[in-house]
DSSP file (Angstrom, degrees, kcal/mol; ACC not computed):
  #  RESIDUE AA STRUCTURE BP1 BP2  ACC     N-H-->O    O-->H-N    N-H-->O    O-->H-N    TCO  KAPPA ALPHA  PHI   PSI    X-CA   Y-CA   Z-CA
    1    1 A G    >         0   0    0      0, 0.0     3,-1.0     0, 0.0     0, 0.0   0.000 360.0 360.0 360.0 176.1   58.1   91.9  220.7
    2    2 A G  T 3   -     0   0    0      1,-0.3     3,-0.1     2,-0.0     0, 0.0   0.800 360.0 -60.6  65.3  30.5   54.6   90.7  220.1
    3    3 A G  T 3  S+     0   0    0      1,-0.3    -1,-0.3    24,-0.0     2,-0.2   0.630 104.1 128.5  78.1   9.6   55.7   87.3  219.1
    4    4 A S    <   -     0   0    0     -3,-1.0     2,-0.3    20,-0.0    -1,-0.3  -0.630  37.8-164.7 -95.6 159.9   57.8   88.4  216.2
    5    5 A R  E     -A   25   0A   0     20,-2.4    20,-3.8    -2,-0.2     2,-0.3  -0.951  14.8-122.9-138.4 161.6   61.4   87.4  215.6
    6    6 A F  E     -AB  24  95A   0     89,-0.8    89,-2.2    -2,-0.3     2,-0.4  -0.767  22.4-172.7-107.9 150.8   64.1   88.8  213.4
    7    7 A A  E     -AB  23  94A   0     16,-2.6    16,-2.6    -2,-0.3     2,-0.4  -0.999  19.3-137.4-144.0 139.0   66.2   87.0  210.8
    8    8 A L  E     -AB  22  93A   0     85,-3.1    85,-2.5    -2,-0.4     2,-0.5  -0.776  18.6-157.4 -88.4 137.6   69.2   87.9  208.6
    9    9 A Y  E     -AB  21  92A   0     12,-2.6    12,-2.2    -2,-0.4     2,-0.3  -0.984  13.6-175.2-117.4 124.6   68.9   86.8  205.0
   10   10 A V  E     - B   0  91A   0     81,-2.7    81,-2.0    -2,-0.5     2,-0.4  -0.878  11.1-155.6-120.8 153.0   72.2   86.3  203.1
   11   11 A D  E >   - B   0  90A   0      8,-0.4     3,-2.2    -2,-0.3     4,-0.4  -0.978  25.1-126.9-128.3 139.4   72.9   85.5  199.5
   12   12 A Y  G >  S+     0   0    0     77,-3.5     3,-1.4    -2,-0.4     4,-0.3   0.842 110.3  60.3 -51.0 -37.3   76.1   83.9  198.1
   13   13 A E  G 3  S+     0   0    0     76,-0.3     3,-0.3     1,-0.3    -1,-0.3   0.725 103.6  51.5 -63.2 -22.4   76.4   86.8  195.6
   14   14 A W  G X >S+     0   0    0     -3,-2.2     5,-2.3     1,-0.2     3,-0.7   0.396  79.5 100.4 -95.1   1.7   76.7   89.3  198.5
   15   15 A M  G X 5S+     0   0    0     -3,-1.4     3,-1.2    -4,-0.4    -1,-0.2   0.861  74.9  57.2 -62.2 -39.0   79.4   87.4  200.4
   16   16 A G  G 3 5S+     0   0    0     -4,-0.3    -1,-0.3    -3,-0.3    -2,-0.1   0.846 118.4  32.6 -63.0 -34.4   82.3   89.7  199.2
   17   17 A R  G < 5S-     0   0    0     -3,-0.7    -1,-0.3    -4,-0.2    -2,-0.2   0.286 108.7-121.6-105.3  10.9   80.6   92.8  200.6
   18   18 A R  T < 5 +     0   0    0     -3,-1.2    -3,-0.2    -4,-0.5    -2,-0.1   0.877  50.0 176.3  53.0  41.7   79.0   91.0  203.6
   19   19 A G      < +     0   0    0     -5,-2.3    -8,-0.4    -8,-0.2     2,-0.3  -0.406   6.5 161.3 -77.8 154.9   75.6   92.1  202.4
   20   20 A F        -     0   0    0    -10,-0.1     2,-0.4    -2,-0.1   -10,-0.2  -0.980  31.3-131.4-160.7 164.8   72.4   91.0  204.1
   21   21 A R  E     -A    9   0A   0    -12,-2.2   -12,-2.6    -2,-0.3     2,-0.5  -0.954  19.8-139.8-121.1 147.4   68.7   91.9  204.4
   22   22 A L  E     -AC   8  47A   0     25,-0.8    25,-3.0    -2,-0.4     2,-0.4  -0.922  21.5-177.5-112.0 126.1   66.9   92.1  207.8
   23   23 A F  E     -AC   7  46A   0    -16,-2.6   -16,-2.6    -2,-0.5     2,-0.5  -0.929  21.8-144.9-122.8 145.9   63.4   90.7  208.1
   24   24 A E  E     -AC   6  45A   0     21,-3.1    21,-2.2    -2,-0.4     2,-0.5  -0.954  21.2-155.0-104.9 126.0   60.9   90.7  211.0
   25   25 A I  E     -AC   5  44A   0    -20,-3.8   -20,-2.4    -2,-0.5    19,-0.2  -0.899  14.0-175.8-110.8 126.0   58.9   87.4  211.0
   26   26 A F        +     0   0    0     17,-3.5     2,-0.3    -2,-0.5    18,-0.1   0.601  62.2  22.9-102.1 -13.6   55.5   87.5  212.6
   27   27 A D  S    S-     0   0    0     16,-0.6     2,-0.1   -22,-0.1   -22,-0.1  -0.918  86.7 -82.6-144.6 170.6   54.3   83.8  212.3
   28   28 A Q        -     0   0    0     -2,-0.3    15,-0.2     1,-0.1     2,-0.1  -0.401  57.4 -93.5 -69.5 152.6   55.5   80.3  211.9
   29   29 A E        -     0   0    0     13,-0.1     2,-0.5    -2,-0.1    13,-0.2  -0.445  35.9-151.0 -66.5 140.0   56.3   79.2  208.4
   30   30 A E  E     -D   41   0A   0     11,-1.9    11,-1.9    -2,-0.1     2,-0.2  -0.963  17.4-124.9-112.2 126.4   53.4   77.4  206.7
   31   31 A K  E     -D   40   0A   0     -2,-0.5     2,-0.3     9,-0.2     9,-0.2  -0.479  29.4-142.6 -69.2 137.6   54.4   74.8  204.2
   32   32 A T        -     0   0    0      7,-1.8     6,-0.7     4,-0.4     2,-0.2  -0.676   9.4-150.3-103.1 158.2   52.7   75.6  200.9
   33   33 A R    >   +     0   0    0     -2,-0.3     3,-1.0     4,-0.2     6,-0.0  -0.593  57.1  30.2-112.8 177.4   51.3   73.2  198.3
   34   34 A G  G >  S-     0   0    0      1,-0.2     3,-2.0    -2,-0.2    -2,-0.0  -0.464 123.9  -3.6  78.3-145.5   50.9   73.3  194.6
   35   35 A P  G 3  S+     0   0    0      0, 0.0    -1,-0.2     0, 0.0    -3,-0.0   0.749 137.0  50.9 -60.4 -24.3   53.4   75.2  192.5
   36   36 A F  G X  S+     0   0    0     -3,-1.0     3,-2.7     2,-0.1    -4,-0.4   0.107  76.6 150.4-101.9  23.0   55.3   76.5  195.6
   37   37 A A  T <   +     0   0    0     -3,-2.0    -4,-0.2     1,-0.3     3,-0.1  -0.287  69.0  26.9 -53.8 136.5   55.7   73.0  197.2
   38   38 A G  T 3  S+     0   0    0     -6,-0.7    -1,-0.3     1,-0.5     2,-0.1   0.128 108.1  92.3  92.4 -20.5   58.8   72.9  199.2
   39   39 A A    <   -     0   0    0     -3,-2.7    -7,-1.8    -7,-0.2    -1,-0.5  -0.440  64.0-150.9 -90.0 174.5   58.6   76.7  199.8
   40   40 A S  E     -DE  31  78A   0     38,-0.8    38,-4.5    -9,-0.2     2,-0.4  -0.985   6.6-133.0-143.4 156.5   56.8   78.2  202.7
   41   41 A T  E     -DE  30  77A   0    -11,-1.9   -11,-1.9    -2,-0.3     2,-0.3  -0.863  22.3-175.1-110.5 146.8   55.0   81.5  203.3
   42   42 A V  E     - E   0  76A   0     34,-2.3    34,-3.2    -2,-0.4     2,-0.8  -0.967  31.6-120.2-136.0 149.2   55.6   83.8  206.3
   43   43 A L  E     + E   0  75A   0     -2,-0.3   -17,-3.5    32,-0.2   -16,-0.6  -0.851  60.4 143.4 -86.9 113.0   54.0   87.0  207.4
   44   44 A A  E     -CE  25  74A   0     30,-3.0    30,-3.5    -2,-0.8     2,-0.3  -0.938  39.9-151.6-148.3 164.0   57.0   89.3  207.4
   45   45 A R  E     -C   24   0A   0    -21,-2.2   -21,-3.1    -2,-0.3     2,-0.3  -0.995  23.2-124.2-141.3 149.1   58.3   92.8  206.8
   46   46 A E  E     -C   23   0A   0     -2,-0.3    23,-3.3   -23,-0.2    24,-0.6  -0.638  16.3-151.0 -88.6 144.5   61.7   94.0  205.8
   47   47 A W  E     -CF  22  68A   0    -25,-3.0   -25,-0.8    -2,-0.3     2,-0.4  -0.921  14.8-156.1-110.1 140.6   63.7   96.5  207.8
   48   48 A Q  E     - F   0  67A   0     19,-3.1    19,-2.5    -2,-0.4     2,-0.3  -0.891  23.3-104.5-122.8 151.5   66.1   98.8  206.0
   49   49 A C  E     - F   0  66A   0     -2,-0.4     2,-1.0    17,-0.2    17,-0.2  -0.539  33.1-142.5 -69.3 126.2   69.2  100.7  207.1
   50   50 A K    >>  -     0   0    0     15,-2.2     3,-1.4    -2,-0.3     4,-0.5  -0.780  18.7-176.8 -99.4 100.6   68.3  104.3  207.4
   51   51 A A  T 34 S+     0   0    0     -2,-1.0     3,-0.5     1,-0.3    -1,-0.2   0.836  85.1  50.0 -63.6 -31.6   71.2  106.3  206.1
   52   52 A N  T 34 S+     0   0    0      1,-0.2    -1,-0.3    -3,-0.1     6,-0.1   0.440  87.0  85.1 -87.7   1.0   69.4  109.6  207.0
   53   53 A L  T <4 S+     0   0    0     -3,-1.4     2,-0.3    12,-0.1    -1,-0.2   0.870 102.6  20.0 -71.9 -34.0   68.6  108.6  210.5
   54   54 A L  S  < S-     0   0    0      3,-0.7     3,-0.3    -4,-0.5    -1,-0.1  -0.940  81.5-116.0-133.4 155.9   72.0  109.7  211.8
   55   55 A D  S    S+     0   0    0     -2,-0.3     2,-1.7     1,-0.3     3,-0.1   0.822 106.0  67.2 -60.8 -33.8   74.5  112.0  210.5
   56   56 A K  S >  S-     0   0    0      3,-0.3     3,-2.0     1,-0.2    -1,-0.3  -0.324 116.9 -98.5 -87.6  56.5   77.2  109.4  210.0
   57   57 A G  T 3  S-     0   0    0     -2,-1.7    -3,-0.7    -3,-0.3    -1,-0.2  -0.372  81.4 -36.4  59.4-143.3   75.3  107.5  207.2
   58   58 A C  T 3  S+     0   0    0     -5,-0.1     7,-1.2    -3,-0.1     2,-0.6   0.132 112.7 108.8-101.3  24.9   73.5  104.6  208.8
   59   59 A K  E <   -I   64   0B   0     -3,-2.0     2,-1.0     5,-0.2     5,-0.3  -0.874  51.8-162.5-102.3 126.2   76.3  103.8  211.2
   60   60 A L  E >  S-I   63   0B   0      3,-6.8     3,-0.7    -2,-0.6     4,-0.1  -0.787  86.5 -39.5-100.3  88.4   75.7  104.6  214.9
   61   61 A G  T 3  S-     0   0    0     -2,-1.0    -1,-0.2     1,-0.3     3,-0.1   0.936 128.9 -35.8  55.7  46.1   79.3  104.5  216.1
   62   62 A G  T 3  S+     0   0    0      1,-0.3     2,-0.3     0, 0.0    -1,-0.3   0.417 124.7 109.3  89.0  -2.6   79.9  101.6  213.7
   63   63 A R  E <   -I   60   0B   0     -3,-0.7    -3,-6.8    54,-0.0     2,-0.4  -0.810  65.2-129.0-107.5 149.5   76.4  100.2  214.4
   64   64 A M  E     -I   59   0B   0     -2,-0.3     2,-0.5    -5,-0.3    50,-0.4  -0.820  11.7-147.3-104.4 136.9   73.6  100.2  211.9
   65   65 A A        -     0   0    0     -7,-1.2   -15,-2.2    -2,-0.4     2,-0.4  -0.867  15.7-166.1-103.4 132.4   70.2  101.5  212.5
   66   66 A F  E     -FG  49 112A   0     46,-2.6    46,-2.2    -2,-0.5   -17,-0.2  -0.909   7.8-174.5-120.9 144.4   67.2   99.9  210.8
   67   67 A Q  E     -F   48   0A   0    -19,-2.5   -19,-3.1    -2,-0.4    44,-0.1  -0.927  42.4 -82.5-129.0 157.4   63.6  101.0  210.4
   68   68 A P  E     -F   47   0A   0      0, 0.0   -21,-0.3     0, 0.0     3,-0.1  -0.320  27.2-151.8 -60.3 137.3   60.6   99.1  208.9
   69   69 A K  S    S+     0   0    0    -23,-3.3     2,-0.3     1,-0.2   -22,-0.2   0.834  85.6  24.0 -76.4 -33.4   60.5   99.4  205.1
   70   70 A T  S    S-     0   0    0    -24,-0.6    -1,-0.2     1,-0.1     4,-0.1  -0.946  74.3-132.2-130.6 153.0   56.7   99.0  205.3
   71   71 A E  S    S+     0   0    0     -2,-0.3    -1,-0.1    -3,-0.1    -2,-0.0   0.932  93.0  43.0 -69.4 -44.2   54.2   99.7  208.1
   72   72 A K  S    S-     0   0    0      1,-0.1   -28,-0.1    -4,-0.0     2,-0.1  -0.782  88.2-114.2-105.6 146.8   52.4   96.4  207.8
   73   73 A P        -     0   0    0      0, 0.0     2,-0.3     0, 0.0   -28,-0.3  -0.359  30.8-149.8 -71.0 158.5   53.8   92.9  207.3
   74   74 A R  E     -E   44   0A   0    -30,-3.5   -30,-3.0   -32,-0.1     2,-0.6  -0.904  23.2-103.3-126.8 156.6   53.1   91.1  204.1
   75   75 A R  E     -E   43   0A   0     -2,-0.3     2,-0.4   -32,-0.2   -32,-0.2  -0.717  47.9-174.1 -81.4 118.5   52.8   87.4  203.2
   76   76 A L  E     -E   42   0A   0    -34,-3.2   -34,-2.3    -2,-0.6     2,-0.7  -0.874  32.2-118.2-115.6 146.6   56.1   86.4  201.5
   77   77 A H  E     -E   41   0A   0     -2,-0.4     2,-1.0   -36,-0.2   -36,-0.3  -0.772  30.7-154.9 -77.8 117.2   57.2   83.2  199.9
   78   78 A W  E     +E   40   0A   0    -38,-4.5   -38,-0.8    -2,-0.7     2,-0.3  -0.796  30.7 157.1-102.4  93.6   60.2   82.2  202.1
   79   79 A T        -     0   0    0     -2,-1.0     2,-0.6   -40,-0.2   -40,-0.1  -0.810  48.5-114.9-117.5 155.7   62.3   80.1  199.8
   80   80 A T        -     0   0    0     -2,-0.3     2,-0.2     9,-0.0    11,-0.1  -0.809  39.9-128.3 -83.9 124.7   65.9   79.1  199.7
   81   81 A R        -     0   0    0     -2,-0.6     8,-3.6     7,-0.0     9,-0.9  -0.547  28.4-168.3 -76.6 139.9   67.3   80.6  196.4
   82   82 A R  B     -J   88   0C   0      6,-0.2     6,-0.2    -2,-0.2     2,-0.0  -0.939  20.0-118.9-126.2 149.6   69.1   78.2  194.2
   83   83 A S    >   -     0   0    0      4,-2.5     3,-2.6    -2,-0.3     6,-0.1  -0.292  44.5 -93.1 -76.2 172.5   71.3   78.7  191.1
   84   84 A T  T 3  S+     0   0    0      1,-0.3    -1,-0.1     2,-0.1    -2,-0.0   0.777 129.8  53.1 -60.8 -25.9   70.2   77.2  187.8
   85   85 A D  T 3  S-     0   0    0      2,-0.1    -1,-0.3     0, 0.0    -2,-0.0   0.204 124.5-103.6 -96.3  16.0   72.2   74.1  188.5
   86   86 A G    <   +     0   0    0     -3,-2.6     2,-0.4     1,-0.2    -2,-0.1   0.539  68.9 147.7  87.7   5.9   70.5   73.7  191.9
   87   87 A I        -     0   0    0      1,-0.1    -4,-2.5     2,-0.0    -1,-0.2  -0.642  56.5-105.3 -82.1 132.4   73.2   74.9  194.2
   88   88 A I  B     +J   82   0C   0     -2,-0.4    -6,-0.2    -6,-0.2    -1,-0.1  -0.284  40.4 174.3 -54.9 129.5   72.0   76.7  197.4
   89   89 A Q        +     0   0    0     -8,-3.6   -77,-3.5     1,-0.1     2,-0.3   0.515  55.8  44.7-114.8 -10.5   72.5   80.5  197.1
   90   90 A S  E     -B   11   0A   0     -9,-0.9     2,-0.3   -79,-0.2   -79,-0.2  -0.937  52.1-175.7-139.4 157.6   70.8   81.8  200.3
   91   91 A A  E     -B   10   0A   0    -81,-2.0   -81,-2.7    -2,-0.3     2,-0.4  -0.986  14.0-143.9-149.0 155.9   70.5   81.2  204.0
   92   92 A T  E     -B    9   0A   0     -2,-0.3     2,-0.4   -83,-0.2   -83,-0.2  -0.971  10.9-170.1-125.5 138.0   68.6   82.6  206.9
   93   93 A L  E     -B    8   0A   0    -85,-2.5   -85,-3.1    -2,-0.4     2,-0.3  -0.994  22.5-129.3-129.2 126.3   69.8   83.1  210.5
   94   94 A H  E     -B    7   0A   0     -2,-0.4     2,-0.3   -87,-0.3   -87,-0.3  -0.569  36.5-179.4 -74.5 137.1   67.5   84.1  213.4
   95   95 A V  E     -B    6   0A   0    -89,-2.2   -89,-0.8    -2,-0.3     2,-0.3  -0.880  25.8-123.3-134.2 161.2   69.0   87.0  215.3
   96   96 A T        -     0   0    0     -2,-0.3    19,-2.6    19,-0.2     2,-0.3  -0.816  27.2-158.2-104.8 152.6   68.2   89.2  218.3
   97   97 A V  E     -H  114   0A   0     -2,-0.3     2,-0.4    17,-0.2    17,-0.2  -0.901  11.7-138.5-128.4 156.5   67.9   93.0  218.1
   98   98 A S  E     -H  113   0A   0     15,-2.5    15,-2.4    -2,-0.3     2,-0.3  -0.925  22.0-139.1-112.2 141.8   68.1   95.9  220.4
   99   99 A R  E     +H  112   0A   0     -2,-0.4     2,-0.3    13,-0.2    13,-0.2  -0.761  30.4 155.0-102.8 147.5   65.6   98.7  220.1
  100  100 A G  E     -H  111   0A   0     11,-2.4    11,-2.8    -2,-0.3     2,-0.3  -0.901  23.7-141.8-151.6 178.5   66.4  102.4  220.4
  101  101 A S  E     -H  110   0A   0     -2,-0.3     2,-0.3     9,-0.2     9,-0.2  -0.993   5.0-163.9-149.2 153.3   65.2  105.8  219.3
  102  102 A V  E     -H  109   0A   0      7,-2.2     7,-3.4    -2,-0.3     2,-0.6  -0.931  22.4-126.2-128.5 156.2   66.6  109.1  218.2
  103  103 A T  E     +H  108   0A   0     -2,-0.3     2,-0.4     5,-0.2     5,-0.2  -0.918  30.7 176.3-106.1 125.5   64.9  112.5  218.0
  104  104 A S  E >   -H  107   0A   0      3,-3.1     3,-2.4    -2,-0.6    -2,-0.0  -0.989  68.6 -15.0-130.9 124.1   65.2  114.1  214.6
  105  105 A A  T 3  S-     0   0    0     -2,-0.4    -1,-0.1     1,-0.3     3,-0.1   0.886 129.2 -53.8  50.7  42.0   63.5  117.5  213.8
  106  106 A G  T 3  S+     0   0    0      1,-0.2     2,-0.4    -3,-0.0    -1,-0.3   0.475 117.1 114.4  77.3   0.5   61.4  117.1  216.9
  107  107 A R  E <   - H   0 104A   0     -3,-2.4    -3,-3.1     2,-0.0     2,-0.6  -0.874  64.8-131.2-107.5 137.2   60.1  113.6  215.9
  108  108 A K  E     - H   0 103A   0     -2,-0.4     2,-0.5    -5,-0.2    -5,-0.2  -0.762  23.9-164.0 -86.0 125.1   61.0  110.5  217.8
  109  109 A L  E     - H   0 102A   0     -7,-3.4    -7,-2.2    -2,-0.6     2,-0.2  -0.944   5.0-150.8-114.2 120.6   62.2  107.8  215.5
  110  110 A D  E     + H   0 101A   0     -2,-0.5     2,-0.3    -9,-0.2    -9,-0.2  -0.612  23.2 166.9 -88.5 148.5   62.4  104.2  216.7
  111  111 A Y  E     - H   0 100A   0    -11,-2.8   -11,-2.4    -2,-0.2     2,-0.3  -0.953  24.7-135.3-149.1 168.0   64.9  101.8  215.2
  112  112 A V  E     -GH  66  99A   0    -46,-2.2   -46,-2.6    -2,-0.3     2,-0.4  -0.927   9.1-157.4-123.3 155.5   66.5   98.4  215.8
  113  113 A E  E     - H   0  98A   0    -15,-2.4   -15,-2.5    -2,-0.3     2,-0.5  -0.970  26.6-115.6-124.5 145.9   70.1   97.3  215.7
  114  114 A V  E >   - H   0  97A   0     -2,-0.4     3,-1.0   -50,-0.4   -17,-0.2  -0.708  35.2-118.5 -79.4 126.3   71.2   93.7  215.2
  115  115 A D  T 3  S-     0   0    0    -19,-2.6   -19,-0.2    -2,-0.5     5,-0.2  -0.451  94.4  -3.3 -64.7 134.4   73.0   92.4  218.3
  116  116 A Q  T 3> S+     0   0    0     -2,-0.2     4,-2.5     3,-0.1    -1,-0.3   0.931  85.2 179.0  47.4  51.4   76.6   91.4  217.5
  117  117 A Q  H <> S+     0   0    0     -3,-1.0     4,-2.5     1,-0.2     5,-0.2   0.894  70.9  50.6 -55.2 -47.4   75.8   92.3  213.9
  118  118 A S  H  > S+     0   0    0      1,-0.2     4,-2.0     2,-0.2    -1,-0.2   0.915 113.6  45.5 -61.0 -43.8   79.3   91.5  212.5
  119  119 A D  H  > S+     0   0    0     -3,-0.2     4,-2.4     1,-0.2    -1,-0.2   0.866 112.0  52.2 -65.9 -37.4   79.4   88.1  214.1
  120  120 A R  H  X S+     0   0    0     -4,-2.5     4,-2.7     2,-0.2    -2,-0.2   0.879 107.6  50.9 -67.5 -38.5   75.9   87.3  213.0
  121  121 A I  H  X S+     0   0    0     -4,-2.5     4,-2.2    -5,-0.2     5,-0.2   0.925 112.0  48.0 -63.1 -44.8   76.7   88.1  209.4
  122  122 A T  H  X S+     0   0    0     -4,-2.0     4,-2.1    -5,-0.2    -2,-0.2   0.912 111.3  50.6 -59.8 -43.7   79.7   85.9  209.6
  123  123 A E  H  X S+     0   0    0     -4,-2.4     4,-2.5     2,-0.2    -2,-0.2   0.900 108.6  52.1 -60.5 -44.4   77.7   83.1  211.1
  124  124 A A  H  X S+     0   0    0     -4,-2.7     4,-2.2     1,-0.2    -1,-0.2   0.916 111.7  45.6 -61.7 -44.0   75.0   83.4  208.4
  125  125 A F  H  X S+     0   0    0     -4,-2.2     4,-2.5     2,-0.2    -1,-0.2   0.850 111.2  52.9 -68.9 -32.6   77.6   83.1  205.6
  126  126 A C  H  X S+     0   0    0     -4,-2.1     4,-2.3     2,-0.2    -2,-0.2   0.905 108.7  50.4 -67.1 -39.9   79.2   80.2  207.4
  127  127 A K  H  X S+     0   0    0     -4,-2.5     4,-2.6     2,-0.2    -2,-0.2   0.929 110.6  50.0 -59.8 -46.1   75.8   78.5  207.6
  128  128 A L  H  X S+     0   0    0     -4,-2.2     4,-2.2     1,-0.2    -2,-0.2   0.923 112.1  46.4 -59.9 -46.0   75.3   79.1  203.9
  129  129 A L  H  X S+     0   0    0     -4,-2.5     4,-2.2     1,-0.2    -1,-0.2   0.867 111.9  51.4 -67.2 -33.8   78.7   77.6  203.0
  130  130 A A  H  X S+     0   0    0     -4,-2.3     4,-2.7     2,-0.2     5,-0.2   0.913 110.0  48.8 -67.3 -42.1   78.1   74.6  205.3
  131  131 A M  H  X S+     0   0    0     -4,-2.6     4,-2.2     1,-0.2     5,-0.2   0.898 111.8  49.7 -66.0 -36.8   74.8   73.9  203.6
  132  132 A R  H  X S+     0   0    0     -4,-2.2     4,-2.2    -5,-0.2    -1,-0.2   0.904 112.5  47.3 -67.9 -39.4   76.4   74.1  200.2
  133  133 A A  H  X S+     0   0    0     -4,-2.2     4,-2.0     2,-0.2    -2,-0.2   0.913 112.0  49.3 -67.9 -41.5   79.2   71.7  201.3
  134  134 A I  H  X S+     0   0    0     -4,-2.7     4,-2.3     1,-0.2    -2,-0.2   0.936 113.6  45.8 -62.9 -46.2   76.8   69.2  202.8
  135  135 A E  H  X S+     0   0    0     -4,-2.2     4,-2.1    -5,-0.2    -1,-0.2   0.913 111.1  53.1 -65.0 -41.0   74.6   69.2  199.7
  136  136 A G  H  <>S+     0   0    0     -4,-2.2     5,-1.2    -5,-0.2     4,-0.5   0.884 111.0  46.9 -59.7 -38.2   77.7   68.9  197.4
  137  137 A K  H ><5S+     0   0    0     -4,-2.0     3,-0.8     2,-0.2    -1,-0.2   0.889 109.3  54.0 -71.4 -40.2   78.9   65.9  199.4
  138  138 A E  H 3<5S+     0   0    0     -4,-2.3    -2,-0.2     1,-0.3    -1,-0.2   0.869 106.4  51.8 -63.3 -35.5   75.4   64.2  199.3
  139  139 A E  T 3<5S-     0   0    0     -4,-2.1    -1,-0.3    -5,-0.2    -2,-0.2   0.675 101.9-140.8 -76.1 -14.4   75.2   64.5  195.5
  140  140 A G  T < 5 +     0   0    0     -3,-0.8     2,-0.5    -4,-0.5    -3,-0.2   0.792  38.8 165.3  63.1  29.3   78.6   62.8  195.4
  141  141 A K      < -     0   0    0     -5,-1.2     2,-0.6     2,-0.0    -1,-0.2  -0.650  27.4-150.8 -80.4 126.9   79.8   65.1  192.6
  142  142 A E              0   0    0     -2,-0.5    -5,-0.0    -3,-0.1    -1,-0.0  -0.868 360.0 360.0 -95.6 127.5   83.5   65.0  192.1
  143  143 A E              0   0    0     -2,-0.6    -1,-0.1     0, 0.0    -2,-0.0   0.499 360.0 360.0 -77.2 360.0   84.8   68.3  190.7
């Protein structure tokens, strides 16, 4: 709500364990100049899986509950990570979330879940692989 949107961030190194990070983005990307040219900055905050939110680790019947890592968003450099030889290592996919709450020790705790999380993780890694393949073809490198 409030004009923010959520995004999954995946890295090639996390593909084997289907790892990802969840960010809430509060504004449009602003292209930066100077040393960060080609990068962009966004006002965002990371959400983390709360293992202690529910008894079954951070799985809500196979679903994962996330809470904000920080109270306030911060300005982050939003860049595509590249390997030393210039190959794309990361991708971002916008996702929708569902909000819920649980009561723990008399306190109401709000959380979000990523809608169709498993499918979205697959989609994010497919996007990353597609971007890597397209760039590889454009460079015309024969392995």
